[in-house]
C-alpha positions, -999 to 999 in steps of 0.1 A, spaced: 2 -3 -1 16 34 -11 15 65 8 9 96 -11 27 124 4 23 156 -24 59 170 -27 64 204 -46 93 191 -71 101 183 -104 124 154 -108 110 123 -99 142 108 -81 144 139 -57 109 132 -45 114 98 -38 146 101 -21 129 121 -2 99 100 10 127 75 13 145 97 38 110 105 57 103 68 59 136 57 74 136 88 100 97 81 109 106 42 112 137 52 138 116 78 162 91 50 160 114 25 179 127 49 198 96 54 212 87 17 217 122 16 235 111 43 259 80 30 270 92 -4 271 120 14 296 92 34 315 71 5 324 102 -14 336 113 13 357 76 16 372 70 -24 377 104 -23 395 92 9 420 60 -11 426 72 -46 436 100 -26 457 72 -5 473 49 -37 479 81 -55 496 89 -24 518 48 -22 530 49 -59 538 73 -55 567 62 -32 596 75 5 603 106 -2 627 117 -36 600 116 -10 570 132 17 584 163 -3 599 164 -21 562 165 8 543 199 21 549 212 -18 545 195 -26 513 189 3 488 169 0 457 184 -12 431 184 11 396 188 -2 363 221 3 349 228 28 320 249 16 293 288 31 297 294 55 266 328 52 249 349 82 248 
């Protein structure tokens, strides 16, 4: 199924290359957005599990464990220099 995008340009090969560039950029944006949503979902789920685990403990036990067991954070990949 072809999506028609009306571009005001005369040579067909320029319009075609612009359309392919647009398709590639949109595909990259959609994949990035899906990755962002998945990452946030995992972060929220981990935080909810952590809070539910703490709620099962008594107040005194909960505050004693806080310094011993800090919440685990997701590790970011290291950037190359």
